N, C-alpha and C positions, 0 to 999 in steps of 0.2 A: 629513384626516382629520375623521372627522362627529363630531357628539356624543355619538354614542352609543359612538364605538370607544376612547372611554376607560372605563377600567371603574369602577364606582360605586365602588372603593375608592379610585379615582386622586383622581374629584372631590371623595369625603368629605375626601381628605387635604389638597385645600387651606383647607378650613375647620377642620380639627382646632385649630390655634392661634389661631385668630380672636380668642378672647378674649386682650386683652391685659393681665398682671399688674401692679398698681401698685404697690410698695411707696414707703411715704410716710416718713421721719424726724421731717419735723415735725408738728404737730398741724395737725389737719384747721382749726379754729377760729384761726388766729393772729390774733395782736393786732397793735394798732400801726398806723402811718401804710400806708394800701394802695398809696400812691404809691412806697412804700420797698421793695416786696417782690417786685418783676417778677421778678429773675433770681434771688435767693437764694429762695425758694420751688418756684419752678419746676424749680431746677437738682437738687432732691432728689427728685422726681419719677422712679423706675426702670423702664425700658420692661424687661419680659422677654417672650421668644417672639416669632415673627414666623410669620403665614401661607405656609406651604412651599411657594412658589409655582416652578416650574421654566421652562423655555422652552417644554417640551414644551406646558405648559397653555395656554401663549399662542397655539398653533397650535390654535384650534378652529373648526371648520366649523356653523354651525347649520343645522338641517334646513329647506330653503328649500319654500317653500310651491307647490303646483301652481295657478296663476294663470288665471282664466278670466273671463270676462263674458258673462253673460245677452243674449237680446236686447233685453229691456227695457232695460238698461242698468246691472244689479248686479256690482257687481266680486265676485269669490267668490275667499278663498284659504284652500286646505285644505291641510293640515301630518297624513301619517300619523303615529301614535304609538302603536305596538301595546303597551307596558309594562303598560296596564292595560284593565280591559273599559270604559272611560268615552270622553264626549266632549263637547266644549264649544264654545258656538258665540258669536261677538261681533259684533256688528250696531255700525257707526259711522256713526250721520247727521252729516254734514258741516256742520252748522248747531247750535249749540249757546246756549249764554246771553249769548254777544257779539251776537249777535242781538237779545236783548232790546230792547223798545222801550224809549225812556226812559220812557214815563207806566206801565209796566207790566213793573217789575223780579221775573225768577221765572217769566216764561211759558215757557221753555224748559223749564226746573224741571217745572212744574206739569204740560205735555204730557205729558213722560217720566213723572212720577209716577200720571199718570193711566189711561198705556196699559193697564194691568193691571185695571181698575176695569170692564169689562164692553165687549163686542166684540156685533158683528152675531148672532154664534149662541152667544156664551155670556153670563152675569151673573158679577158677579165671584167672586160665592161657588164659581158652576162651574169658572171658569177656576182658582182657586186649588185648588178638592178637585182637579182634575185634574194640577195640577201635584204637588201632594202625593202624588198615587197613585201617583205614578211614584218617588217619592223624589227629585225632580229641585228644580232651581231655576229662575226667571225673574226679572228685574229690569231695569230701567229706569233710568237716571238721567241729568241735564244739571248736571254740576258748575257753578258760580259763576267765569268767570274761564277758561271751557276753548270752544273754536271748535267742540266736537261733541257729541253727545248720544250715550249707549252703551244698548245693548239686549243684554243676557246670558241665556245660557241654559247647564245641563251639566246631564247625567245618565248613565246607564249607556248606553252604546254601542248595544245591539240595540233601544232607545227611543228612535233619532234621529230617525226619521219621525213619531213622535208629539209630540216636541220641536218640530220645524221646526213640525208643524200649530200648537203653542199659542202659538210666537214669530208667526210668520206672521200671525197669526189678533189678536195683541196690536198688531203692528206695522203691519197693512194694514189692519183693521177696527175700531179701536176707536170708540166712540160717545161717551163723556165724558157718561153720563149725570147730571140733574139732580142726585138724591137720593146717589149717590156723592160727587159733587162738594163738595155741602152736607157732608158728613163730613169731607171732603178739609179743607176750609177750614178748620173748627172746629179739627181736628187740628194746623195749620197756624197759626193764631192762637197756639193755647197754646204750641207749638215756638219761634214768634216771641218772644214774652215770656219764656221761660226761656232762649232764646239772649241776651237783652240783661243777662241776671244774669252774663254770663260775661267776666270780666275780659279772657281771653285774644280772645274773638269782637271785644271792643269794642277790643283795640289792633289787630287784625288788619284789620278795618274802618276805622277810622281809618287805620292805614298804608296799606291802598289805595286811600281817596279821597287822599290828599298824595301819592301818587307818581303814579299815573296821572290823576288831575282829572278829564277827559270822555272819556277813551279808559276803553271799557267792561270793562275788568278790574278799575275802580274799582269795579265793584256784587259785594258779597260776600254780599247775601242778599235776599230780597224783601222786602217791608214790609206792614205790617198793611193800608196804602191796597192795593195791588196785590192782596194776598190776598182782602181783599174787592170788589174792582174787576173781579176775574176773571170770564168767562162762559164757557159751554159752547161758543158758538160762537168764542169767541177761541182757546180750544184746535184747535178743529176748525180754524179757519185757520191758525192755527202748522202743524198737522199735515199738513195738505192742500198747503200752500204747499214744506213742506221733508222729509216723510218720503216721498220719491219713489226709486226703484232708480237712478237716476241720480246721486244724492246722498249713495249709500251704499255701504259696502265691507262684505262680510258672512266673518267668518274661522272657520275650524273647525277642532281639531285634537282628536286623541282614535284609537282603534282604528276608524279607519274605512277605505274603499276611496276614493281620492279620485274616481275615475269614478262610484260607487255614490251617495257623500253628493252628489254635483254632481246626479245627476239628481232627489234626494231634493229638493232646496233649487229647484230648476227646477220640481219638481213643486208645491211648497208658495209660492214666492214668484215662480214665472214669470207669473201672472197681477197682478201688482201693476203699475199703472199709472202710466209715465212721463210728464213734461211740463217743458218748458222752465221755469226758475224764475230768478230774480234774486236771488244770494245779497247779502245788505246789505254793503256796502264798509263795512272799517273805518276809523275816522277815523285820522289820523295823530296816533304819541306824543307825548305833551307835551314840549316841552324840561326837564331837569332842574332842579328848583328849588334853589333855595340852602340849605345846610343849615340846617335848622330843628329842635328840639323841641317835641313837641307833648304837653301832660299830660290826661288824660281824669281829673277830681276825682271819685273814688268812694268816697265816704263808706264805713267800716268796713273796709275792704280791710286784709287783714292782711297783705300782701305786695305790691310793684309788680312787674309786668309789664311787660316790658322789649321791644321789638321794635326794631330797625333795622335800615335797607338803603337799596340803593338798585338803576337798572337792571342786568339781567346781559344774557343773551343769548336767542335762539329754538333747541330742541332740535338745528336742523338748521345753526348757526352752525357754524364750524372751531373757534370759540373754546372750543364745548360742552365737550370734553374734556378739554382743561387747565385750564376754569375749575371741571369738577367735582372735578378731582384738587386745586385752590387750595381749595375748599372741604372735601377731606376733610380736610385740613391744619388749614386753619383752624375750620371746626367741626363736621364731618358727622360726628361718633360720638364715644362716650366715649372715645378715646383722641388726639382732636384737643383742640387747644389753651383752646378757649373753655371743654369739660367739666374738661381738668385745671387751668385757673389757678382760675376761680370756683366750682368744687366742690371739686376736690381742694386744690388749695391754700390757697385762703381760706375756704371750707366757706360763702359764702354761700348755697349754692343745692342742689336736688337734680340741676340739670341746665342745661346752656347749649349748643344747638347752634345749626346753620347749614345752609340750603340754599337749592336753587334752585329756586323755583317762580314758575309753574307751568312744566311742560314742552310747551310747545305754538308755534303759528306767530309768534307773537310775542313780543318779549324779556321772560321772566320778571323776577324778582328774585333776588337775592343779600340773604338775610335772616338776621339772627341773632337768637334770642329766649331770655329767659329769665326767672323767677318767682323773685324775691330775698325776704328779711324786708326788711321795711322800714326798720331801723335801719339797714342796709347797702347801701341805695340809692345812697348815695355813692360808696362805695369800688366797689361792683358795675360805675358808670356807668367809674371810671377803668380798672377793668381790663378794660372792654370796649373802650372808645376805646385804651388800650394795645396791645390783640390785634388792632384794626383800624388801628393803624398801625404795627405788627411785621409782618403779612404782606406790607404795601408796602413798607418801608423795607430790611427783612434778609433777607438771602436763606436761602430755609429749607435747615435740616441737611439732608444725604444720605442719611443715617439714618432722619430723620423724614419723610422724602419716600418713602423706600422703605416705609416700614411702611405709610403711605397708599396707595401703590398696590397693595401687598399684598392689603391688605383691602378695597380696592374690586375687583379682581381673584380672589376668593375667593368675595367675594359675589356677584357674578357669575354664578362658576361653580357654586354651588350652586341660585342661580337656573333653571338650564337644568334642572336636575330637576323644573320645576313647569310643566307643560303651559300654565298660564293665563300666565305671563310669556314662554315662547316665545310665544306666540301674539299675546301682544301688543308682542312688539318686532317679527315680522311686520306686525303693522297699522302700526307705526309706520315702517316702511320705506317702504309703501305711501302713506299718508296724508301724511306730512310729505316725502316725497320724496327720503330719505335713498338714498345709493348699495345695491344689494343686497347687497354683503359689510360692510355698517357694523360689523355686531354681530360679524362673522367677524374684522374687524380691532381690533375695541375692546379688548381685554384689551394687546393688544401696543401699542396706541397711548396707554393709560394707563400702562403701562411705563415709557414711551417720554418719557413729558414729565420735565423737568430743572428743576433748582432754579432758571435763568436765567428758564425760560419760568415760571413758578410767579411770579418776581416779575415779569415783564413783563404778565401776567395780572391779579396783581393790583393791580400800579398801573394798568393799564386800567380794570378796574371797581369796584376799591373807591375811590372818589371821595371823600375826605372833605369837600369842598366843597360837596357835594350830597346828604352821607348825610343820610337824614331818620328819625327817631328820635322812637319813639311810648311813652309811660307810661303804665298805669294804674295808680292808688294812689288814698290817702285824702291829700290835700294838707295836713292837718293834722297828720299823724304824723312823727316826727321821723325824716328821712333819715342820719343820721349820729350817731358819739357827742359832736357839738358841740349835738345835740338845736335841728341846724335843720330846717325843716319840708321835705317832700319838694319843693314848688315851688320852695324857695328855692334846694334842692341842685340840683338841675336847669336851674338860672337861671344855676348857675355855667359849663355845660358848651354856654350857646349861646342864640340868638332864643329865647323860650318863649311857647309861644300854649297857653292852660287853657282846657278844655269840659267841659261837665256830660256824663252817661253818655248823654243822647239827643240831642249832638251841639253844643249851643250853645254859643257861644264866652262865657267869662265875665271876661275881661281886653282 
């Protein structure tokens, strides 16, 4: 069965009941000792409806790309999809922010961002005008924590040749003009200043630092020093070293014929010169640190931002799918435990979630996040720790697990309607070395995860002895109804280190 052999009605039926109706007989803002309310309040949450996933929906075969390699070493993946007269290109350079020099964090990101700012044949404005004239898009990025950089382009299928001309010019022939670099630096410095005023960023920054330590994933942002120091020559060196066809995968999906679009790619990328490269070796991951709480004292914060988690797995791990299912039960959506507890049962927050991030070649992290009113910091920490312990210590109810699995499968089915998602999955198979039928088997493997497996996985990856917790808030504000300060409240939950918003330790 192919993805297109199921009718649109079949696929849409999978997602019609994704919304979970919640009926609460208790007040959202329950009072009293939160430690005494775990079972009483959550037992009054009534779950209605399930995503209607049947066995046929689990039998899916995604369209397989036609894979080829150009003489210069560029790997090409083409997926023909003739539903719409559009085309999308995605180029992955197998070097990203993890390769940034320690003295120049952000170099991969700067290089990607500057690709559109001028080439040997076009100025920045000319490139932008031509892209806009096609009603198309052309973007590049190198996300912090990622092992690869991306360049994407999309537009109408009849313009595929023009799109490839613009995309290849930006990828192969950037000049990194000084005047555009100067303007880019000004924008970056302003963005960095604004970023440091965001409590969620401060929490993520500290969490990555304490979890990954000397591993490059600890870096989540450029610095003002690196922005000021970077030169056009630095960008050229990074580009010349790593933007080579043997270090890249180019994927295509759309209303194209594989032979025709491959010929166009050969025309526009065939002269891209290859050379051997020395991919920077990643250092080993640090050993897990003893559980600790880090508090960033941010005066005048009206809420406490909480981030908590520990190491998870890379995307190609056999534990990834059962851990993903476990995460969905724990905090992976508005019908998951964190949301139902902290928001619906207690009214502490607008939302509480967990995720596995990032999905890459190295172990990401299972991370829970929420933002709560200052006065309920104590209760929120109690409930958060309760849910971490519960997912480890108690076997998940079969109905609750079934609901989580149905939700994942339904979301997956819906994603198959999006060309960019289909292409991204094909790129993941190629880049991460996943089995060719990985995504074909994915729905059935999700549905096959048992309560015993969830508990085993939780006990393996929810390690309370090494849980790292970062909180951002105003240390002078009261964190509970006993009027204890947030600092004093957090100290009750473990060893506490206090920092200011610039990373200086205060205790």
